[in-house]
TORMI-8857 format. One record per residue (C-alpha): residue number from 1; residue in one letter; x, y, z. Coordinates in steps of 0.02 Angstrom, whole numbers, always signed. Example, Ala and Ser with C-alpha at 12.3 -4.5 7.8 and 13.67 -1.06 7.14 Angstrom:
% TORMI-8857
NODE  nr rest   east  north     up
NODE   1    A   +615   -225   +390
NODE   2    S   +684    -53   +357
% end
This chain:
% TORMI-8857
NODE  nr rest   east  north     up
NODE   1    M  +1216  -1704  +1541
NODE   2    K  +1358  -1737  +1664
NODE   3    I  +1534  -1796  +1625
NODE   4    T  +1506  -1955  +1724
NODE   5    D  +1358  -1997  +1610
NODE   6    I  +1473  -2031  +1462
NODE   7    L  +1622  -2113  +1548
NODE   8    P  +1636  -2301  +1578
NODE   9    D  +1612  -2372  +1752
NODE  10    F  +1788  -2368  +1825
NODE  11    N  +1773  -2539  +1909
NODE  12    D  +1717  -2619  +1745
NODE  13    L  +1861  -2534  +1656
NODE  14    V  +1984  -2605  +1783
NODE  15    K  +1912  -2781  +1762
NODE  16    F  +1935  -2767  +1574
NODE  17    W  +2112  -2703  +1599
NODE  18    N  +2153  -2849  +1715
NODE  19    L  +2094  -2973  +1584
NODE  20    N  +2205  -2900  +1447
NODE  21    N  +2353  -2821  +1535
NODE  22    N  +2464  -2975  +1522
NODE  23    N  +2429  -3012  +1339
NODE  24    P  +2599  -2988  +1255
NODE  25    K  +2517  -2960  +1085
NODE  26    L  +2418  -2808  +1143
NODE  27    N  +2492  -2636  +1179
NODE  28    I  +2327  -2543  +1160
NODE  29    I  +2161  -2605  +1227
NODE  30    T  +1988  -2538  +1191
NODE  31    Y  +1847  -2552  +1317
NODE  32    Q  +1678  -2538  +1230
NODE  33    Y  +1509  -2494  +1303
NODE  34    T  +1349  -2406  +1252
NODE  35    V  +1278  -2239  +1308
NODE  36    P  +1094  -2187  +1300
NODE  37    Y  +1128  -2020  +1218
NODE  38    R  +1127  -1946  +1044
NODE  39    I  +1302  -1906   +987
NODE  40    E  +1249  -1726   +946
NODE  41    D  +1192  -1703  +1127
NODE  42    I  +1362  -1761  +1190
NODE  43    F  +1448  -1642  +1069
NODE  44    N  +1342  -1498  +1133
NODE  45    S  +1358  -1541  +1317
NODE  46    I  +1537  -1597  +1347
NODE  47    D  +1689  -1492  +1301
NODE  48    H  +1874  -1532  +1293
NODE  49    H  +2028  -1441  +1227
NODE  50    S  +2055  -1584  +1102
NODE  51    K  +1890  -1628  +1019
NODE  52    S  +1840  -1690   +846
NODE  53    F  +1674  -1729   +763
NODE  54    W  +1650  -1813   +593
NODE  55    V  +1488  -1847   +499
NODE  56    S  +1480  -1954   +341
NODE  57    K  +1411  -1885   +178
NODE  58    N  +1250  -1984   +192
NODE  59    N  +1232  -1935   +375
NODE  60    N  +1223  -2119   +426
NODE  61    K  +1382  -2125   +530
NODE  62    K  +1445  -1999   +657
NODE  63    I  +1604  -2005   +759
NODE  64    L  +1649  -1894   +907
NODE  65    S  +1816  -1900   +996
NODE  66    Y  +1900  -1826  +1149
NODE  67    G  +2083  -1824  +1199
NODE  68    R  +2223  -1927  +1125
NODE  69    V  +2312  -2088  +1170
NODE  70    I  +2424  -2085  +1016
NODE  71    Q  +2463  -1945   +895
NODE  72    V  +2519  -1994   +720
NODE  73    N  +2608  -1872   +604
NODE  74    D  +2643  -1994   +463
NODE  75    L  +2515  -2109   +382
NODE  76    D  +2645  -2248   +379
NODE  77    E  +2626  -2258   +568
NODE  78    I  +2438  -2284   +553
NODE  79    D  +2463  -2429   +434
NODE  80    T  +2577  -2507   +567
NODE  81    F  +2448  -2481   +705
NODE  82    L  +2312  -2560   +599
NODE  83    E  +2412  -2722   +602
NODE  84    N  +2381  -2727   +791
NODE  85    P  +2277  -2876   +853
NODE  86    N  +2157  -2746   +925
NODE  87    K  +2046  -2719   +772
NODE  88    S  +1943  -2583   +856
NODE  89    L  +2072  -2445   +836
NODE  90    T  +1995  -2292   +751
NODE  91    F  +2097  -2139   +706
NODE  92    I  +2022  -1969   +670
NODE  93    G  +2107  -1814   +600
NODE  94    N  +2179  -1729   +448
NODE  95    T  +2336  -1702   +346
NODE  96    S  +2404  -1543   +269
NODE  97    F  +2395  -1500    +85
NODE  98    E  +2585  -1490    +81
NODE  99    K  +2691  -1630   +154
NODE 100    D  +2810  -1507   +239
NODE 101    S  +2677  -1387   +305
NODE 102    E  +2713  -1285   +461
NODE 103    H  +2528  -1243   +482
NODE 104    Y  +2456  -1269   +658
NODE 105    F  +2340  -1399   +580
NODE 106    S  +2475  -1502   +497
NODE 107    C  +2466  -1691   +475
NODE 108    D  +2386  -1750   +636
NODE 109    F  +2283  -1908   +659
NODE 110    V  +2247  -1964   +836
NODE 111    L  +2188  -2120   +922
NODE 112    P  +2070  -2037  +1046
NODE 113    Q  +2059  -2076  +1230
NODE 114    L  +1870  -2077  +1215
NODE 115    L  +1773  -2107  +1054
NODE 116    F  +1587  -2115  +1014
NODE 117    I  +1515  -2195   +857
NODE 118    S  +1334  -2167   +809
NODE 119    E  +1246  -2274   +679
NODE 120    N  +1079  -2362   +668
NODE 121    N  +1012  -2251   +807
NODE 122    Q  +1139  -2321   +932
NODE 123    T  +1287  -2237  +1013
NODE 124    R  +1437  -2347  +1053
NODE 125    A  +1581  -2285  +1159
NODE 126    M  +1763  -2339  +1154
NODE 127    F  +1888  -2302  +1292
NODE 128    N  +2068  -2330  +1233
NODE 129    L  +2212  -2372  +1349
NODE 130    N  +2395  -2379  +1302
NODE 131    L  +2465  -2522  +1407
NODE 132    E  +2640  -2450  +1394
NODE 133    H  +2580  -2307  +1505
NODE 134    T  +2448  -2398  +1608
NODE 135    S  +2532  -2560  +1660
NODE 136    Q  +2497  -2530  +1845
NODE 137    Y  +2333  -2501  +1936
NODE 138    N  +2385  -2330  +2000
NODE 139    E  +2428  -2277  +1822
NODE 140    I  +2257  -2322  +1753
NODE 141    Q  +2178  -2233  +1901
NODE 142    Q  +2280  -2075  +1870
NODE 143    N  +2243  -2084  +1684
NODE 144    F  +2056  -2098  +1714
NODE 145    H  +2050  -1955  +1839
NODE 146    K  +2158  -1843  +1730
NODE 147    L  +2039  -1868  +1584
NODE 148    T  +1886  -1839  +1693
NODE 149    N  +1957  -1675  +1756
NODE 150    S  +2000  -1616  +1580
NODE 151    F  +1817  -1615  +1528
NODE 152    K  +1702  -1468  +1550
NODE 153    E  +1512  -1469  +1553
NODE 154    E  +1436  -1342  +1432
NODE 155    D  +1279  -1300  +1336
NODE 156    F  +1319  -1266  +1153
NODE 157    N  +1142  -1298  +1094
NODE 158    K  +1099  -1115  +1075
NODE 159    T  +1055   -990   +939
NODE 160    F  +1197   -900   +851
NODE 161    K  +1178   -714   +890
NODE 162    N  +1351   -643   +857
NODE 163    R  +1354   -494   +740
NODE 164    L  +1462   -498   +584
NODE 165    E  +1566   -339   +575
NODE 166    K  +1675   -352   +420
NODE 167    V  +1738   -470   +285
NODE 168    N  +1911   -446   +210
NODE 169    S  +2001   -523    +64
NODE 170    I  +2183   -553   +106
NODE 171    I  +2235   -513    -73
NODE 172    T  +2165   -375   -185
NODE 173    K  +2063   -407   -340
NODE 174    S  +2204   -339   -450
NODE 175    S  +2328   -460   -369
NODE 176    W  +2208   -602   -404
NODE 177    E  +2194   -549   -586
NODE 178    D  +2383   -552   -599
NODE 179    M  +2386   -729   -527
NODE 180    V  +2256   -791   -651
NODE 181    H  +2337   -705   -801
NODE 182    H  +2507   -777   -753
NODE 183    S  +2429   -951   -743
NODE 184    L  +2341   -932   -910
NODE 185    Q  +2505   -885   -992
NODE 186    K  +2585  -1042   -921
NODE 187    I  +2440  -1144   -993
NODE 188    L  +2461  -1057  -1160
NODE 189    D  +2646  -1101  -1154
NODE 190    N  +2599  -1285  -1124
NODE 191    K  +2681  -1289   -951
NODE 192    F  +2524  -1372   -881
NODE 193    E  +2339  -1389   -924
NODE 194    K  +2259  -1339   -760
NODE 195    I  +2303  -1257   -595
NODE 196    V  +2189  -1229   -445
NODE 197    L  +2219  -1059   -364
NODE 198    S  +2154  -1017   -192
NODE 199    R  +2135   -859    -91
NODE 200    D  +2099   -817    +91
NODE 201    L  +1960   -715   +168
NODE 202    E  +1928   -664   +348
NODE 203    A  +1760   -636   +431
NODE 204    F  +1765   -537   +593
NODE 205    Y  +1625   -542   +722
NODE 206    E  +1582   -424   +863
NODE 207    D  +1613   -550  +1003
NODE 208    R  +1722   -703  +1030
NODE 209    L  +1652   -850   +933
NODE 210    I  +1598  -1013  +1012
NODE 211    P  +1659  -1142   +884
NODE 212    E  +1524  -1271   +922
NODE 213    V  +1384  -1143   +902
NODE 214    Y  +1456  -1081   +737
NODE 215    F  +1475  -1261   +676
NODE 216    N  +1297  -1305   +728
NODE 217    E  +1229  -1156   +631
NODE 218    L  +1315  -1215   +472
NODE 219    T  +1263  -1395   +507
NODE 220    N  +1081  -1340   +496
NODE 221    I  +1117  -1282   +318
NODE 222    Y  +1225  -1427   +258
NODE 223    K  +1154  -1580   +348
NODE 224    S  +1045  -1634   +200
NODE 225    T  +1167  -1590    +60
NODE 226    N  +1271  -1749    +41
NODE 227    S  +1421  -1661   +119
NODE 228    Y  +1543  -1715   +254
NODE 229    M  +1538  -1615   +414
NODE 230    F  +1702  -1605   +508
NODE 231    F  +1751  -1512   +667
NODE 232    K  +1922  -1517   +748
NODE 233    K  +1965  -1411   +899
NODE 234    E  +2141  -1402   +967
NODE 235    G  +2159  -1270  +1101
NODE 236    E  +2120  -1096  +1033
NODE 237    Y  +2097  -1152   +852
NODE 238    T  +1954  -1247   +770
NODE 239    F  +1959  -1314   +592
NODE 240    F  +1793  -1356   +508
NODE 241    S  +1742  -1419   +337
NODE 242    F  +1575  -1449   +250
NODE 243    S  +1651  -1535   +100
NODE 244    P  +1552  -1623    -37
NODE 245    E  +1710  -1709   -100
NODE 246    K  +1768  -1883    -50
NODE 247    L  +1952  -1918    -82
NODE 248    F  +1911  -2102    -57
NODE 249    S  +1819  -2225    +52
NODE 250    L  +1882  -2400    +85
NODE 251    N  +1773  -2544   +144
NODE 252    N  +1867  -2708   +147
NODE 253    E  +1959  -2694    -20
NODE 254    N  +1830  -2586   -108
NODE 255    L  +1876  -2407   -154
NODE 256    M  +1758  -2265   -199
NODE 257    V  +1821  -2097   -265
NODE 258    D  +1725  -1936   -303
NODE 259    I  +1756  -1829   -456
NODE 260    I  +1700  -1650   -425
NODE 261    A  +1749  -1505   -538
NODE 262    G  +1654  -1373   -635
NODE 263    T  +1549  -1245   -542
NODE 264    A  +1395  -1136   -563
NODE 265    K  +1291  -1029   -447
NODE 266    R  +1121  -1089   -387
NODE 267    N   +963   -988   -415
NODE 268    I   +817   -973   -294
NODE 269    L   +696   -988   -440
NODE 270    A   +677  -1172   -489
NODE 271    K   +666  -1135   -676
NODE 272    E   +823  -1027   -674
NODE 273    D   +915  -1150   -563
NODE 274    K   +878  -1291   -685
NODE 275    K   +937  -1182   -829
NODE 276    A  +1100  -1142   -739
NODE 277    G  +1130  -1328   -711
NODE 278    E  +1098  -1370   -893
NODE 279    E  +1216  -1232   -949
NODE 280    L  +1350  -1299   -831
NODE 281    L  +1338  -1472   -910
NODE 282    R  +1361  -1391  -1082
NODE 283    S  +1504  -1277  -1032
NODE 284    W  +1663  -1324  -1126
NODE 285    K  +1774  -1244   -996
NODE 286    D  +1690  -1333   -848
NODE 287    L  +1680  -1501   -936
NODE 288    H  +1863  -1489   -983
NODE 289    E  +1908  -1451   -803
NODE 290    H  +1804  -1597   -741
NODE 291    R  +1873  -1721   -867
NODE 292    L  +2052  -1679   -822
NODE 293    V  +2013  -1734   -644
NODE 294    K  +1930  -1894   -703
NODE 295    I  +2075  -1941   -818
NODE 296    D  +2202  -1911   -680
NODE 297    V  +2107  -2013   -550
NODE 298    L  +2084  -2158   -671
NODE 299    N  +2271  -2156   -709
NODE 300    Q  +2316  -2156   -524
NODE 301    L  +2193  -2295   -481
NODE 302    E  +2271  -2406   -614
NODE 303    K  +2432  -2405   -512
NODE 304    I  +2354  -2461   -347
NODE 305    S  +2193  -2554   -390
NODE 306    Q  +2097  -2660   -515
NODE 307    H  +1917  -2685   -576
NODE 308    I  +1897  -2497   -601
NODE 309    Q  +1721  -2439   -646
NODE 310    I  +1642  -2269   -679
NODE 311    L  +1479  -2275   -582
NODE 312    K  +1422  -2096   -613
NODE 313    S  +1479  -1977   -748
NODE 314    E  +1450  -1790   -771
NODE 315    E  +1296  -1773   -663
NODE 316    L  +1241  -1620   -565
NODE 317    L  +1280  -1606   -380
NODE 318    K  +1174  -1469   -302
NODE 319    L  +1233  -1388   -139
NODE 320    P  +1183  -1231    -42
NODE 321    G  +1214  -1085   -159
NODE 322    I  +1319  -1184   -282
NODE 323    Q  +1317  -1335   -399
NODE 324    H  +1453  -1444   -475
NODE 325    I  +1483  -1574   -609
NODE 326    Y  +1498  -1740   -517
NODE 327    G  +1562  -1915   -551
NODE 328    L  +1596  -2072   -449
NODE 329    I  +1725  -2210   -478
NODE 330    S  +1742  -2379   -392
NODE 331    A  +1890  -2499   -388
NODE 332    K  +1962  -2644   -288
NODE 333    K  +2129  -2601   -209
NODE 334    N  +2279  -2713   -232
NODE 335    S  +2317  -2822    -81
NODE 336    E  +2486  -2739    -48
NODE 337    T  +2417  -2562    -61
NODE 338    T  +2418  -2466   +104
NODE 339    I  +2316  -2316   +163
NODE 340    K  +2469  -2206   +136
NODE 341    D  +2488  -2274    -42
NODE 342    I  +2310  -2225    -83
NODE 343    V  +2329  -2050    -10
NODE 344    D  +2496  -2023    -97
NODE 345    H  +2426  -2074   -266
NODE 346    L  +2261  -1978   -256
NODE 347    H  +2305  -1820   -159
NODE 348    P  +2301  -1689   -224
NODE 349    T  +2184  -1727   -368
NODE 350    P  +2173  -1597   -507
NODE 351    A  +2011  -1540   -424
NODE 352    V  +2117  -1450   -292
NODE 353    G  +2294  -1452   -363
NODE 354    G  +2325  -1455   -549
NODE 355    H  +2362  -1560   -702
NODE 356    P  +2476  -1642   -750
NODE 357    R  +2549  -1690   -582
NODE 358    G  +2724  -1625   -550
NODE 359    L  +2713  -1482   -674
NODE 360    Y  +2609  -1349   -585
NODE 361    Q  +2678  -1354   -406
NODE 362    E  +2818  -1226   -433
NODE 363    T  +2695  -1100   -506
NODE 364    L  +2569  -1133   -367
NODE 365    A  +2698  -1102   -230
NODE 366    K  +2760   -945   -318
NODE 367    L  +2586   -871   -337
NODE 368    E  +2504   -919   -172
NODE 369    K  +2657   -884    -62
NODE 370    R  +2592   -978    +89
NODE 371    H  +2552  -1152   +152
NODE 372    R  +2372  -1206   +128
NODE 373    G  +2376  -1312   +286
NODE 374    P  +2214  -1413   +305
NODE 375    Y  +2128  -1325   +160
NODE 376    A  +2096  -1450    +17
NODE 377    A  +2188  -1585   +117
NODE 378    P  +2125  -1757   +171
NODE 379    F  +2025  -1771   +333
NODE 380    G  +1918  -1906   +411
NODE 381    I  +1923  -2080   +486
NODE 382    I  +2049  -2222   +469
NODE 383    S  +2015  -2394   +543
NODE 384    N  +2014  -2580   +503
NODE 385    E  +1826  -2578   +491
NODE 386    F  +1816  -2434   +368
NODE 387    T  +1916  -2285   +307
NODE 388    E  +1841  -2129   +234
NODE 389    L  +1934  -1969   +192
NODE 390    G  +1856  -1810   +126
NODE 391    V  +1944  -1663    +44
NODE 392    G  +1951  -1509   +155
NODE 393    I  +1865  -1383    +42
NODE 394    R  +1720  -1272   +101
NODE 395    S  +1824  -1252   +258
NODE 396    G  +1888  -1125   +382
NODE 397    V  +1980  -1098   +545
NODE 398    I  +1897  -1013   +694
NODE 399    N  +2005   -915   +817
NODE 400    K  +1937   -790   +943
NODE 401    N  +1816   -676   +846
NODE 402    K  +1881   -720   +672
NODE 403    V  +1842   -853   +542
NODE 404    H  +1983   -878   +416
NODE 405    L  +1914   -951   +255
NODE 406    T  +2002  -1019   +101
NODE 407    S  +1919  -1053    -66
NODE 408    G  +1988  -1100   -235
NODE 409    C  +1944  -1124   -417
NODE 410    G  +2016  -1215   -566
NODE 411    I  +2106  -1113   -698
NODE 412    V  +2106  -1188   -873
NODE 413    A  +2111  -1115  -1048
NODE 414    G  +1960  -1001  -1061
NODE 415    S  +1954   -953   -876
NODE 416    Q  +1913   -770   -838
NODE 417    A  +1993   -689   -686
NODE 418    L  +1841   -592   -626
NODE 419    K  +1725   -742   -645
NODE 420    E  +1847   -846   -543
NODE 421    W  +1854   -707   -412
NODE 422    D  +1665   -715   -399
NODE 423    E  +1670   -905   -386
NODE 424    T  +1792   -902   -241
NODE 425    N  +1684   -771   -155
NODE 426    L  +1529   -879   -179
NODE 427    K  +1613  -1031   -102
NODE 428    A  +1674   -933    +49
NODE 429    E  +1515   -832    +77
NODE 430    N  +1413   -992   +102
NODE 431    L  +1517  -1021   +260
NODE 432    I  +1497   -847   +331
NODE 433    I  +1351   -835   +452
NODE 434    K  +1265   -672   +414
NODE 435    N  +1135   -573   +510
NODE 436    K  +1000   -445   +477
NODE 437    T  +1125   -303   +469
NODE 438    Y  +1237   -392   +342
NODE 439    Q  +1207   -256   +211
NODE 440    N  +1301   -134   +326
NODE 441    V  +1452   -247   +347
NODE 442    E  +1619   -179   +288
NODE 443    S  +1683   -290   +147
NODE 444    T  +1831   -298    +29
NODE 445    I  +1774   -453    -67
% end
């Protein structure tokens, strides 16, 4: 595939620009066209230093973006842009777990220069132009050529062959035990009911990693698991997530919110796997953890929506290597409620933060001693047509030959430090691509 195969015809783009350039109500125009390629083939053939790829949980919708026309660091700005007469604007990106994060993947949603949307076996393309910067013919010409020259033709559709060398835990097991015991004492003292602690691991490979190849390898595992798949490359760093958790989706005024909390390991034997699931649904500790999330979400939805319904309650959600207690809630948002309002009320849910809200944050900051960045933070798509944000768990950051992984677990009364250590290992290990010599890999987890 060549770069010119996915770009619009320049003369057609200019004609479209001429038709809309003098419209005082438009400051951004979107030229739409179709391309005869699968979106995965474009992802694997065309590279760019700013590149994102999002796949819905049901695998029915896929969005691929390149470049940026507008960068938004506050969700208030997106709500303003969505009032634009151009109803085709689609933003893709993520926020940080903390509002004041200094992480290199802090709050960053972009309106891409070039966007592809795949659904119903068709791939639509959207080329966005900011008329404030392309009001003259020579400016649109320069813009088009600059974008063309920023692409690179590649072949990422290849087998992952890199050898895993070592896996390190950033904190020791004894430090983790201290964190959990400190949290349990706070719970015993009625400071809060739940806190979600996280820890970082690093997987080192023999050679420099190709982010797209690593992502593709994990996609083969997760593509049929009712999980989001998200890839965001900015320069030397690539954030990815294979999250089963939806913060919310919004179609017209209709909200949907996932409730995921409570965890057990899968078993390769069907009988034992079924037994583990049944035990999970009877576990007082896991049910308590799950119900705290449900209660909190219901309370928050009452402030921003109406017609709230519990569609699914305390069912099993089975994923590669792990299973959870799952629920689903629907609601109709209030007319004055904005995207930012929804995010501010729901994030972070007790599934990734704690309960009650406002009481655990000081302890979390004291124990974790670092910004989480994109881990457990909202990511996804925001547009007039639809908005869907996942929660950035089952995630990592690729840089050079290293994958930095973060995983967490809920601490409630009855939690055991070593079991929670094993749970965080389990969640991270499912994102580490192993090889035949894995048993010889140096490990501190």
